[in-house]
N, C-alpha and C positions, 0 to 999 in steps of 0.2 A: 592871767588869761582865763583860768578856771572860774575865778570870781565873776568876771565880766561875761563869760559865756554861759555859765550855769546858774550861779546864784543871783545875778542881777535880774534875769527874766522871772525867776521864782519870786523875788521880792516885788517886782512890778506887778505880777499877777496877783500877789496877796494884797496889794493895795487896791487894785482895780476891781477885783471880784470880791464882793462882800461876804461870800460864804467862806472865804479863806482868811477871815479876820484872826482866828486863833493862830494860824500859821505865821501871820505877821507879828503877833505878840510873842510867839516862841522865837522867831528870828531876832526880834528886838531884844528879848531877854538874853539870848545867847551872845549877841553882840555886846550887850552891856556887861555881862560876866567876863567876856574876853577882854574888854577894855579895863575892867577893874583888875584882872590878873596882870595885865601889862603894867598898869599903874603900880601895883604892889611890887612887882619885880624891879621896876625902875627906882622906886623908893628904897628898896632893900639895897640896891647898888650904891645909892647915896647915903646909906646907913641912917635912913629915916624910918621911924616906926609909924606906919599908917594903920589906923584902926580898921580892921577887916569887918567887924560887926557893924560899925557905922556905915561903911560903904555898901554892904549888902542890904541892910535895912532901908537905907535911903533909896537904893535902886528899886527894891520891891515896892516901896511906897510910891515912887514916881510912876512906875508901870501900873500900879493899881489905880491911881488917880486918873491917869489918862485912859485906862481901859474902861472904867465905869462912867466916863463923861459921855453925855449924849452927843451924837454927831451934829455938827452945825452950831453947837453951843460952846461958849468959852469954858475951859476948865475952871475949877475953883482956884483962882489965883492966890487967894490967901493960904489955902492948903499947900499949894506948891511952894510958896515962899517959906512956910513953916518947915517943909521937908528940907 
């Protein structure tokens, strides 16, 4: 309920209002880090060694590619595939 009542309107506002672009990037990054932490915890329960450095570097690379892409233009798909 807290997510739907508080965080969802903030996320929608950060998408609609162009001045809040940095807030959207921060929210996306925080969500990505949370998902990586959950993945690592689940992998540890299955006794699988997941590479933390590879996960963090690829997450940062994806955010960087999408952040510096011009609005209305496709991102560099070759770069995304390399990541």
